[in-house]
N, CA, C and O atoms as a GROMACS GRO file, in nm:
protein
  524
    1MET      N    1   6.979   0.233  -1.811
    1MET     CA    2   6.886   0.131  -1.714
    1MET      C    3   6.788   0.203  -1.624
    1MET      O    4   6.680   0.146  -1.606
    2ALA      N    5   6.806   0.305  -1.570
    2ALA     CA    6   6.714   0.389  -1.488
    2ALA      C    7   6.629   0.428  -1.597
    2ALA      O    8   6.507   0.426  -1.580
    3ASP      N    9   6.676   0.461  -1.703
    3ASP     CA   10   6.600   0.579  -1.793
    3ASP      C   11   6.469   0.482  -1.872
    3ASP      O   12   6.361   0.524  -1.914
    4ARG      N   13   6.515   0.356  -1.874
    4ARG     CA   14   6.438   0.287  -1.913
    4ARG      C   15   6.315   0.224  -1.815
    4ARG      O   16   6.202   0.184  -1.844
    5LEU      N   17   6.392   0.234  -1.674
    5LEU     CA   18   6.250   0.171  -1.578
    5LEU      C   19   6.169   0.295  -1.580
    5LEU      O   20   6.048   0.285  -1.556
    6ARG      N   21   6.222   0.413  -1.606
    6ARG     CA   22   6.151   0.568  -1.549
    6ARG      C   23   6.035   0.557  -1.667
    6ARG      O   24   5.918   0.586  -1.642
    7ARG      N   25   6.081   0.510  -1.802
    7ARG     CA   26   5.977   0.517  -1.932
    7ARG      C   27   5.854   0.385  -1.873
    7ARG      O   28   5.733   0.406  -1.860
    8SER      N   29   5.913   0.276  -1.849
    8SER     CA   30   5.785   0.174  -1.825
    8SER      C   31   5.711   0.203  -1.706
    8SER      O   32   5.611   0.139  -1.674
    9SER      N   33   5.766   0.313  -1.628
    9SER     CA   34   5.644   0.333  -1.507
    9SER      C   35   5.571   0.444  -1.552
    9SER      O   36   5.449   0.448  -1.535
   10ASP      N   37   5.635   0.538  -1.612
   10ASP     CA   38   5.527   0.627  -1.690
   10ASP      C   39   5.406   0.566  -1.759
   10ASP      O   40   5.286   0.594  -1.749
   11LEU      N   41   5.484   0.454  -1.845
   11LEU     CA   42   5.352   0.386  -1.956
   11LEU      C   43   5.245   0.344  -1.839
   11LEU      O   44   5.126   0.374  -1.847
   12GLY      N   45   5.294   0.282  -1.743
   12GLY     CA   46   5.242   0.213  -1.661
   12GLY      C   47   5.132   0.316  -1.600
   12GLY      O   48   5.017   0.273  -1.596
   13GLY      N   49   5.151   0.428  -1.560
   13GLY     CA   50   5.060   0.520  -1.489
   13GLY      C   51   4.997   0.569  -1.614
   13GLY      O   52   4.874   0.570  -1.610
   14SER      N   53   5.049   0.607  -1.718
   14SER     CA   54   4.904   0.662  -1.789
   14SER      C   55   4.807   0.555  -1.841
   14SER      O   56   4.690   0.577  -1.871
   15MET      N   57   4.875   0.426  -1.848
   15MET     CA   58   4.763   0.300  -1.886
   15MET      C   59   4.694   0.309  -1.753
   15MET      O   60   4.573   0.300  -1.774
   16THR      N   61   4.721   0.322  -1.626
   16THR     CA   62   4.607   0.302  -1.523
   16THR      C   63   4.528   0.394  -1.530
   16THR      O   64   4.409   0.382  -1.497
   17LYS      N   65   4.598   0.535  -1.587
   17LYS     CA   66   4.505   0.669  -1.599
   17LYS      C   67   4.402   0.670  -1.690
   17LYS      O   68   4.302   0.742  -1.693
   18ARG      N   69   4.440   0.573  -1.771
   18ARG     CA   70   4.298   0.573  -1.898
   18ARG      C   71   4.226   0.466  -1.843
   18ARG      O   72   4.105   0.482  -1.862
   19ALA      N   73   4.255   0.357  -1.778
   19ALA     CA   74   4.167   0.271  -1.725
   19ALA      C   75   4.066   0.311  -1.637
   19ALA      O   76   3.949   0.278  -1.617
   20VAL      N   77   4.157   0.403  -1.583
   20VAL     CA   78   4.062   0.463  -1.446
   20VAL      C   79   3.951   0.571  -1.492
   20VAL      O   80   3.863   0.609  -1.415
   21SER      N   81   3.964   0.616  -1.623
   21SER     CA   82   3.876   0.694  -1.665
   21SER      C   83   3.792   0.626  -1.726
   21SER      O   84   3.673   0.635  -1.697
   22ARG      N   85   3.834   0.546  -1.821
   22ARG     CA   86   3.741   0.448  -1.872
   22ARG      C   87   3.652   0.417  -1.793
   22ARG      O   88   3.541   0.456  -1.826
   23ALA      N   89   3.661   0.343  -1.674
   23ALA     CA   90   3.595   0.320  -1.591
   23ALA      C   91   3.446   0.393  -1.486
   23ALA      O   92   3.332   0.361  -1.454
   24VAL      N   93   3.556   0.518  -1.464
   24VAL     CA   94   3.439   0.634  -1.457
   24VAL      C   95   3.354   0.688  -1.534
   24VAL      O   96   3.248   0.735  -1.491
   25ARG      N   97   3.394   0.691  -1.674
   25ARG     CA   98   3.310   0.692  -1.756
   25ARG      C   99   3.195   0.635  -1.799
   25ARG      O  100   3.092   0.698  -1.823
   26ASN      N  101   3.212   0.500  -1.812
   26ASN     CA  102   3.130   0.354  -1.785
   26ASN      C  103   3.004   0.358  -1.717
   26ASN      O  104   2.889   0.343  -1.758
   27ALA      N  105   3.085   0.402  -1.522
   27ALA     CA  106   2.999   0.396  -1.439
   27ALA      C  107   2.925   0.515  -1.461
   27ALA      O  108   2.805   0.489  -1.463
   28ARG      N  109   2.951   0.632  -1.478
   28ARG     CA  110   2.882   0.716  -1.526
   28ARG      C  111   2.766   0.751  -1.595
   28ARG      O  112   2.665   0.806  -1.552
   29ARG      N  113   2.796   0.706  -1.721
   29ARG     CA  114   2.684   0.586  -1.824
   29ARG      C  115   2.534   0.526  -1.753
   29ARG      O  116   2.413   0.546  -1.765
   30GLU      N  117   2.625   0.444  -1.674
   30GLU     CA  118   2.555   0.349  -1.606
   30GLU      C  119   2.447   0.384  -1.508
   30GLU      O  120   2.336   0.331  -1.511
   31VAL      N  121   2.479   0.467  -1.428
   31VAL     CA  122   2.404   0.532  -1.341
   31VAL      C  123   2.280   0.681  -1.363
   31VAL      O  124   2.181   0.719  -1.300
   32ALA      N  125   2.354   0.727  -1.486
   32ALA     CA  126   2.261   0.810  -1.540
   32ALA      C  127   2.103   0.817  -1.542
   32ALA      O  128   2.072   0.698  -1.535
   33PRO      N  129   2.031   0.862  -1.545
   33PRO     CA  130   1.900   0.880  -1.547
   33PRO      C  131   1.884   0.835  -1.674
   33PRO      O  132   1.920   0.912  -1.763
   34ALA      N  133   1.818   0.676  -1.718
   34ALA     CA  134   1.785   0.637  -1.842
   34ALA      C  135   1.668   0.710  -1.926
   34ALA      O  136   1.553   0.712  -1.883
   35GLN      N  137   1.697   0.757  -2.022
   35GLN     CA  138   1.600   0.768  -2.120
   35GLN      C  139   1.442   0.682  -2.134
   35GLN      O  140   1.453   0.564  -2.100
   36GLU      N  141   1.308   0.719  -2.176
   36GLU     CA  142   1.204   0.619  -2.206
   36GLU      C  143   1.247   0.529  -2.316
   36GLU      O  144   1.272   0.573  -2.429
   37GLY      N  145   1.257   0.398  -2.284
   37GLY     CA  146   1.312   0.298  -2.384
   37GLY      C  147   1.472   0.306  -2.384
   37GLY      O  148   1.549   0.300  -2.479
   38ASP      N  149   1.482   0.313  -2.325
   38ASP     CA  150   1.657   0.304  -2.342
   38ASP      C  151   1.713   0.169  -2.312
   38ASP      O  152   1.679   0.127  -2.202
   39PRO      N  153   1.789   0.093  -2.381
   39PRO     CA  154   1.799  -0.052  -2.406
   39PRO      C  155   1.891  -0.073  -2.310
   39PRO      O  156   1.894  -0.186  -2.261
   40ARG      N  157   1.968   0.011  -2.269
   40ARG     CA  158   2.056  -0.032  -2.138
   40ARG      C  159   1.983  -0.083  -2.002
   40ARG      O  160   2.019  -0.165  -1.916
   41LEU      N  161   1.870  -0.006  -2.014
   41LEU     CA  162   1.780  -0.016  -1.879
   41LEU      C  163   1.733  -0.170  -1.868
   41LEU      O  164   1.620  -0.199  -1.909
   42HIS      N  165   1.819  -0.270  -1.812
   42HIS     CA  166   1.734  -0.414  -1.809
   42HIS      C  167   1.642  -0.455  -1.690
   42HIS      O  168   1.567  -0.553  -1.698
   43VAL      N  169   1.651  -0.378  -1.584
   43VAL     CA  170   1.583  -0.382  -1.459
   43VAL      C  171   1.406  -0.313  -1.499
   43VAL      O  172   1.397  -0.194  -1.526
   44ARG      N  173   1.310  -0.379  -1.499
   44ARG     CA  174   1.180  -0.299  -1.498
   44ARG      C  175   1.137  -0.318  -1.334
   44ARG      O  176   1.178  -0.404  -1.256
   45ILE      N  177   1.070  -0.240  -1.316
   45ILE     CA  178   0.994  -0.264  -1.212
   45ILE      C  179   0.812  -0.252  -1.185
   45ILE      O  180   0.743  -0.152  -1.162
   46ALA      N  181   0.775  -0.387  -1.199
   46ALA     CA  182   0.680  -0.415  -1.188
   46ALA      C  183   0.566  -0.365  -1.103
   46ALA      O  184   0.598  -0.350  -0.985
   47GLU      N  185   0.420  -0.331  -1.137
   47GLU     CA  186   0.333  -0.260  -1.004
   47GLU      C  187   0.311  -0.428  -0.959
   47GLU      O  188   0.325  -0.524  -1.034
   48PRO      N  189   0.282  -0.430  -0.848
   48PRO     CA  190   0.234  -0.552  -0.761
   48PRO      C  191   0.084  -0.611  -0.836
   48PRO      O  192  -0.009  -0.546  -0.883
   49LYS      N  193   0.100  -0.742  -0.825
   49LYS     CA  194  -0.040  -0.802  -0.871
   49LYS      C  195  -0.133  -0.855  -0.796
   49LYS      O  196  -0.252  -0.868  -0.825
   50ALA      N  197  -0.050  -0.904  -0.646
   50ALA     CA  198  -0.098  -0.976  -0.565
   50ALA      C  199  -0.194  -0.882  -0.488
   50ALA      O  200  -0.204  -0.760  -0.500
   51LYS      N  201  -0.250  -0.950  -0.421
   51LYS     CA  202  -0.356  -0.892  -0.308
   51LYS      C  203  -0.315  -0.931  -0.129
   51LYS      O  204  -0.326  -1.045  -0.085
   52VAL      N  205  -0.272  -0.820  -0.052
   52VAL     CA  206  -0.238  -0.888   0.082
   52VAL      C  207  -0.352  -0.915   0.150
   52VAL      O  208  -0.419  -0.821   0.192
   53LEU      N  209  -0.387  -1.032   0.169
   53LEU     CA  210  -0.507  -1.066   0.294
   53LEU      C  211  -0.430  -1.072   0.425
   53LEU      O  212  -0.310  -1.100   0.432
   54LEU      N  213  -0.524  -1.036   0.547
   54LEU     CA  214  -0.505  -1.014   0.677
   54LEU      C  215  -0.541  -1.140   0.695
   54LEU      O  216  -0.635  -1.198   0.640
   55LEU      N  217  -0.438  -1.200   0.801
   55LEU     CA  218  -0.489  -1.326   0.857
   55LEU      C  219  -0.496  -1.286   1.011
   55LEU      O  220  -0.423  -1.193   1.048
   56PRO      N  221  -0.598  -1.365   1.122
   56PRO     CA  222  -0.570  -1.292   1.256
   56PRO      C  223  -0.419  -1.357   1.285
   56PRO      O  224  -0.379  -1.470   1.257
   57GLY      N  225  -0.348  -1.244   1.351
   57GLY     CA  226  -0.252  -1.250   1.376
   57GLY      C  227  -0.208  -1.185   1.517
   57GLY      O  228  -0.277  -1.206   1.616
   58ARG      N  229  -0.108  -1.116   1.523
   58ARG     CA  230  -0.020  -1.058   1.662
   58ARG      C  231  -0.134  -0.939   1.708
   58ARG      O  232  -0.173  -0.924   1.824
   59PHE      N  233  -0.188  -0.837   1.563
   59PHE     CA  234  -0.229  -0.722   1.600
   59PHE      C  235  -0.385  -0.758   1.702
   59PHE      O  236  -0.404  -0.702   1.810
   60ARG      N  237  -0.454  -0.829   1.658
   60ARG     CA  238  -0.609  -0.888   1.700
   60ARG      C  239  -0.557  -1.032   1.810
   60ARG      O  240  -0.653  -1.102   1.843
   61GLU      N  241  -0.497  -1.052   1.835
   61GLU     CA  242  -0.507  -1.175   1.967
   61GLU      C  243  -0.520  -1.059   2.054
   61GLU      O  244  -0.481  -0.943   2.063
   62ALA      N  245  -0.631  -1.186   2.147
   62ALA     CA  246  -0.681  -1.104   2.299
   62ALA      C  247  -0.559  -1.117   2.393
   62ALA      O  248  -0.556  -1.041   2.490
   63ALA      N  249  -0.466  -1.200   2.375
   63ALA     CA  250  -0.333  -1.154   2.469
   63ALA      C  251  -0.245  -1.027   2.449
   63ALA      O  252  -0.186  -0.962   2.535
   64TYR      N  253  -0.249  -1.009   2.333
   64TYR     CA  254  -0.172  -0.848   2.259
   64TYR      C  255  -0.252  -0.730   2.309
   64TYR      O  256  -0.193  -0.628   2.343
   65ILE      N  257  -0.436  -0.743   2.315
   65ILE     CA  258  -0.516  -0.659   2.361
   65ILE      C  259  -0.504  -0.637   2.517
   65ILE      O  260  -0.509  -0.526   2.571
   66LYS      N  261  -0.486  -0.761   2.583
   66LYS     CA  262  -0.488  -0.772   2.716
   66LYS      C  263  -0.362  -0.686   2.744
   66LYS      O  264  -0.376  -0.566   2.765
   67ARG      N  265  -0.224  -0.749   2.746
   67ARG     CA  266  -0.131  -0.663   2.784
   67ARG      C  267  -0.088  -0.537   2.707
   67ARG      O  268   0.018  -0.483   2.736
   68HIS      N  269  -0.155  -0.497   2.627
   68HIS     CA  270  -0.142  -0.333   2.576
   68HIS      C  271  -0.224  -0.267   2.664
   68HIS      O  272  -0.196  -0.150   2.688
   69VAL      N  273  -0.342  -0.327   2.730
   69VAL     CA  274  -0.457  -0.237   2.829
   69VAL      C  275  -0.380  -0.215   2.966
   69VAL      O  276  -0.381  -0.113   3.034
   70GLU      N  277  -0.303  -0.347   2.993
   70GLU     CA  278  -0.250  -0.329   3.108
   70GLU      C  279  -0.139  -0.228   3.128
   70GLU      O  280  -0.117  -0.178   3.239
   71PHE      N  281  -0.065  -0.196   3.017
   71PHE     CA  282  -0.014  -0.118   3.032
   71PHE      C  283  -0.051   0.038   3.014
   71PHE      O  284   0.012   0.128   3.070
   72VAL      N  285  -0.133   0.053   2.953
   72VAL     CA  286  -0.225   0.167   2.921
   72VAL      C  287  -0.280   0.273   3.066
   72VAL      O  288  -0.281   0.394   3.085
   73LEU      N  289  -0.334   0.124   3.172
   73LEU     CA  290  -0.383   0.128   3.266
   73LEU      C  291  -0.320   0.191   3.366
   73LEU      O  292  -0.374   0.242   3.464
   74THR      N  293  -0.162   0.186   3.334
   74THR     CA  294  -0.052   0.215   3.438
   74THR      C  295  -0.003   0.382   3.423
   74THR      O  296   0.077   0.439   3.496
   75ARG      N  297  -0.074   0.441   3.307
   75ARG     CA  298  -0.031   0.532   3.295
   75ARG      C  299  -0.138   0.650   3.320
   75ARG      O  300  -0.254   0.610   3.320
   76PRO      N  301  -0.121   0.788   3.340
   76PRO     CA  302  -0.205   0.887   3.374
   76PRO      C  303  -0.329   0.844   3.243
   76PRO      O  304  -0.331   0.748   3.165
   77ALA      N  305  -0.426   0.962   3.262
   77ALA     CA  306  -0.538   0.908   3.154
   77ALA      C  307  -0.473   0.961   2.997
   77ALA      O  308  -0.445   0.877   2.912
   78GLU      N  309  -0.457   1.080   2.977
   78GLU     CA  310  -0.395   1.153   2.859
   78GLU      C  311  -0.278   1.106   2.820
   78GLU      O  312  -0.237   1.118   2.705
   79GLN      N  313  -0.216   1.051   2.911
   79GLN     CA  314  -0.079   0.947   2.830
   79GLN      C  315  -0.140   0.805   2.779
   79GLN      O  316  -0.099   0.751   2.677
   80GLY      N  317  -0.223   0.761   2.843
   80GLY     CA  318  -0.266   0.625   2.837
   80GLY      C  319  -0.345   0.632   2.677
   80GLY      O  320  -0.316   0.546   2.594
   81GLU      N  321  -0.442   0.739   2.646
   81GLU     CA  322  -0.467   0.786   2.538
   81GLU      C  323  -0.399   0.784   2.429
   81GLU      O  324  -0.419   0.721   2.325
   82GLN      N  325  -0.290   0.879   2.465
   82GLN     CA  326  -0.204   0.848   2.323
   82GLN      C  327  -0.116   0.791   2.316
   82GLN      O  328  -0.051   0.802   2.212
   83HIS      N  329  -0.057   0.682   2.441
   83HIS     CA  330   0.017   0.546   2.356
   83HIS      C  331  -0.090   0.503   2.295
   83HIS      O  332  -0.069   0.504   2.174
   84VAL      N  333  -0.211   0.460   2.324
   84VAL     CA  334  -0.346   0.402   2.219
   84VAL      C  335  -0.355   0.459   2.103
   84VAL      O  336  -0.405   0.394   2.011
   85ARG      N  337  -0.313   0.582   2.083
   85ARG     CA  338  -0.334   0.646   1.932
   85ARG      C  339  -0.176   0.608   1.847
   85ARG      O  340  -0.169   0.560   1.734
   86GLN      N  341  -0.054   0.644   1.941
   86GLN     CA  342   0.043   0.597   1.888
   86GLN      C  343   0.047   0.426   1.828
   86GLN      O  344   0.115   0.383   1.735
   87ASN      N  345  -0.047   0.354   1.913
   87ASN     CA  346   0.023   0.217   1.860
   87ASN      C  347  -0.096   0.198   1.765
   87ASN      O  348  -0.074   0.111   1.681
   88LEU      N  349  -0.206   0.252   1.757
   88LEU     CA  350  -0.306   0.229   1.647
   88LEU      C  351  -0.262   0.264   1.487
   88LEU      O  352  -0.280   0.214   1.376
   89ASN      N  353  -0.191   0.384   1.545
   89ASN     CA  354  -0.120   0.492   1.386
   89ASN      C  355   0.010   0.372   1.351
   89ASN      O  356   0.026   0.333   1.235
   90ALA      N  357   0.105   0.316   1.474
   90ALA     CA  358   0.221   0.228   1.408
   90ALA      C  359   0.125   0.096   1.337
   90ALA      O  360   0.164   0.071   1.223
   91ILE      N  361  -0.005   0.001   1.390
   91ILE     CA  362  -0.015  -0.066   1.311
   91ILE      C  363  -0.090  -0.005   1.193
   91ILE      O  364  -0.065  -0.072   1.093
   92ARG      N  365  -0.164   0.086   1.169
   92ARG     CA  366  -0.142   0.174   1.017
   92ARG      C  367  -0.045   0.143   0.934
   92ARG      O  368  -0.028   0.108   0.817
   93ARG      N  369   0.007   0.162   1.020
   93ARG     CA  370   0.168   0.199   0.891
   93ARG      C  371   0.209   0.086   0.881
   93ARG      O  372   0.253   0.056   0.771
   94THR      N  373   0.210  -0.002   0.973
   94THR     CA  374   0.295  -0.162   0.962
   94THR      C  375   0.199  -0.185   0.823
   94THR      O  376   0.249  -0.162   0.713
   95LEU      N  377   0.052  -0.235   0.834
   95LEU     CA  378  -0.012  -0.314   0.735
   95LEU      C  379  -0.052  -0.234   0.597
   95LEU      O  380  -0.104  -0.285   0.497
   96ASP      N  381  -0.005  -0.059   0.622
   96ASP     CA  382   0.001   0.017   0.482
   96ASP      C  383   0.175  -0.073   0.389
   96ASP      O  384   0.184  -0.122   0.276
   97GLU      N  385   0.261  -0.063   0.477
   97GLU     CA  386   0.399  -0.082   0.453
   97GLU      C  387   0.400  -0.258   0.410
   97GLU      O  388   0.512  -0.291   0.368
   98ILE      N  389   0.305  -0.364   0.412
   98ILE     CA  390   0.326  -0.474   0.380
   98ILE      C  391   0.222  -0.496   0.275
   98ILE      O  392   0.223  -0.613   0.235
   99GLY      N  393   0.120  -0.409   0.210
   99GLY     CA  394   0.061  -0.359   0.079
   99GLY      C  395  -0.044  -0.448   0.164
   99GLY      O  396  -0.040  -0.571   0.157
  100VAL      N  397  -0.121  -0.391   0.232
  100VAL     CA  398  -0.256  -0.379   0.307
  100VAL      C  399  -0.340  -0.286   0.210
  100VAL      O  400  -0.277  -0.183   0.184
  101ASP      N  401  -0.452  -0.292   0.155
  101ASP     CA  402  -0.525  -0.190   0.073
  101ASP      C  403  -0.587  -0.082   0.230
  101ASP      O  404  -0.571  -0.109   0.349
  102HIS      N  405  -0.645   0.017   0.179
  102HIS     CA  406  -0.651   0.109   0.276
  102HIS      C  407  -0.792   0.104   0.340
  102HIS      O  408  -0.816   0.161   0.446
  103PHE      N  409  -0.877   0.042   0.276
  103PHE     CA  410  -1.010  -0.041   0.310
  103PHE      C  411  -0.993  -0.094   0.445
  103PHE      O  412  -1.026  -0.060   0.559
  104THR      N  413  -0.914  -0.215   0.376
  104THR     CA  414  -0.875  -0.338   0.505
  104THR      C  415  -0.799  -0.288   0.620
  104THR      O  416  -0.795  -0.342   0.731
  105ILE      N  417  -0.737  -0.178   0.583
  105ILE     CA  418  -0.653  -0.113   0.704
  105ILE      C  419  -0.730  -0.045   0.760
  105ILE      O  420  -0.693  -0.042   0.878
  106ASP      N  421  -0.863   0.043   0.740
  106ASP     CA  422  -0.929   0.139   0.825
  106ASP      C  423  -1.006   0.007   0.914
  106ASP      O  424  -0.994  -0.011   1.035
  107ALA      N  425  -1.076  -0.068   0.831
  107ALA     CA  426  -1.150  -0.196   0.921
  107ALA      C  427  -1.081  -0.227   1.046
  107ALA      O  428  -1.113  -0.206   1.163
  108GLU      N  429  -0.963  -0.288   0.986
  108GLU     CA  430  -0.878  -0.361   1.129
  108GLU      C  431  -0.831  -0.246   1.228
  108GLU      O  432  -0.870  -0.255   1.344
  109VAL      N  433  -0.760  -0.154   1.196
  109VAL     CA  434  -0.777  -0.041   1.307
  109VAL      C  435  -0.897  -0.040   1.371
  109VAL      O  436  -0.882  -0.056   1.492
  110ARG      N  437  -1.028  -0.026   1.331
  110ARG     CA  438  -1.140   0.010   1.383
  110ARG      C  439  -1.164  -0.121   1.466
  110ARG      O  440  -1.217  -0.106   1.576
  111ARG      N  441  -1.130  -0.252   1.425
  111ARG     CA  442  -1.171  -0.356   1.511
  111ARG      C  443  -1.076  -0.383   1.628
  111ARG      O  444  -1.109  -0.452   1.724
  112ILE      N  445  -0.941  -0.319   1.613
  112ILE     CA  446  -0.847  -0.324   1.698
  112ILE      C  447  -0.896  -0.230   1.860
  112ILE      O  448  -0.910  -0.255   1.979
  113GLU      N  449  -0.909  -0.106   1.760
  113GLU     CA  450  -0.982   0.004   1.848
  113GLU      C  451  -1.084  -0.051   1.952
  113GLU      O  452  -1.071  -0.048   2.074
  114ALA      N  453  -1.198  -0.106   1.873
  114ALA     CA  454  -1.304  -0.157   1.952
  114ALA      C  455  -1.256  -0.237   2.043
  114ALA      O  456  -1.301  -0.224   2.156
  115LYS      N  457  -1.151  -0.344   2.016
  115LYS     CA  458  -1.136  -0.456   2.154
  115LYS      C  459  -1.065  -0.365   2.234
  115LYS      O  460  -1.104  -0.377   2.350
  116VAL      N  461  -0.956  -0.257   2.219
  116VAL     CA  462  -0.891  -0.207   2.338
  116VAL      C  463  -1.008  -0.120   2.405
  116VAL      O  464  -1.017  -0.140   2.526
  117ARG      N  465  -1.077  -0.050   2.364
  117ARG     CA  466  -1.158   0.014   2.409
  117ARG      C  467  -1.271  -0.035   2.533
  117ARG      O  468  -1.298   0.023   2.637
  118ALA      N  469  -1.335  -0.191   2.466
  118ALA     CA  470  -1.379  -0.273   2.530
  118ALA      C  471  -1.282  -0.319   2.662
  118ALA      O  472  -1.313  -0.310   2.781
  119GLU      N  473  -1.196  -0.354   2.622
  119GLU     CA  474  -1.109  -0.429   2.732
  119GLU      C  475  -1.079  -0.331   2.866
  119GLU      O  476  -1.084  -0.365   2.985
  120LEU      N  477  -1.044  -0.189   2.806
  120LEU     CA  478  -1.004  -0.077   2.883
  120LEU      C  479  -1.142  -0.063   2.973
  120LEU      O  480  -1.132  -0.031   3.091
  121TRP      N  481  -1.249  -0.084   2.924
  121TRP     CA  482  -1.349  -0.018   3.030
  121TRP      C  483  -1.384  -0.182   3.103
  121TRP      O  484  -1.432  -0.190   3.216
  122ARG      N  485  -1.351  -0.305   3.020
  122ARG     CA  486  -1.399  -0.411   3.131
  122ARG      C  487  -1.269  -0.385   3.244
  122ARG      O  488  -1.294  -0.417   3.360
  123GLN      N  489  -1.170  -0.344   3.222
  123GLN     CA  490  -1.065  -0.376   3.344
  123GLN      C  491  -1.068  -0.251   3.419
  123GLN      O  492  -0.999  -0.246   3.521
  124VAL      N  493  -1.138  -0.149   3.386
  124VAL     CA  494  -1.197  -0.069   3.480
  124VAL      C  495  -1.321  -0.092   3.534
  124VAL      O  496  -1.325  -0.041   3.646
  125LEU      N  497  -1.408  -0.137   3.510
  125LEU     CA  498  -1.519  -0.153   3.574
  125LEU      C  499  -1.550  -0.311   3.654
  125LEU      O  500  -1.635  -0.343   3.736
  126THR      N  501  -1.439  -0.388   3.589
  126THR     CA  502  -1.417  -0.495   3.734
  126THR      C  503  -1.238  -0.483   3.751
  126THR      O  504  -1.156  -0.547   3.685
  127PRO      N  505  -1.221  -0.422   3.818
  127PRO     CA  506  -1.058  -0.419   3.841
  127PRO      C  507  -1.014  -0.541   3.950
  127PRO      O  508  -0.900  -0.542   3.996
  128GLY      N  509  -1.115  -0.648   3.990
  128GLY     CA  510  -1.066  -0.752   4.017
  128GLY      C  511  -1.003  -0.857   3.924
  128GLY      O  512  -0.914  -0.938   3.949
  129GLY      N  513  -1.077  -0.834   3.803
  129GLY     CA  514  -1.034  -0.928   3.681
  129GLY      C  515  -1.155  -1.061   3.697
  129GLY      O  516  -1.134  -1.182   3.686
  130ASP      N  517  -1.285  -0.987   3.726
  130ASP     CA  518  -1.420  -1.101   3.724
  130ASP      C  519  -1.394  -1.108   3.555
  130ASP      O  520  -1.334  -1.021   3.492
  131GLN      N  521  -1.441  -1.204   3.510
  131GLN     CA  522  -1.486  -1.242   3.374
  131GLN      C  523  -1.632  -1.252   3.338
  131GLN      O  524  -1.665  -1.284   3.224
   0.00000   0.00000   0.00000
């Protein structure tokens, strides 16, 4: 009886080994780089056909510009300028990631920078907040 149990467990082990081996082989085939026109490759990545248009949003609103400038003015001049540059670069990266074309990104970053610089000078020249 013990002999019989040993043999059945050996068979089960070898069956498990074959099943695992088959699964590994199939997985390797699936993740291997597919050749051009490979029928196993069912997923095709299409180029985006939609154009992302910018609408007035959080990057351009006056409250955002004012908050940003108030923070910049609490810093020394060099740190403030560095903060403005880093913030503009972050906006540029964000717009690029969402798919806005480069011409529109450049125009938008220039617009934001102009608004930030105008608000900086307004707050520096009229520290009392006169509008």
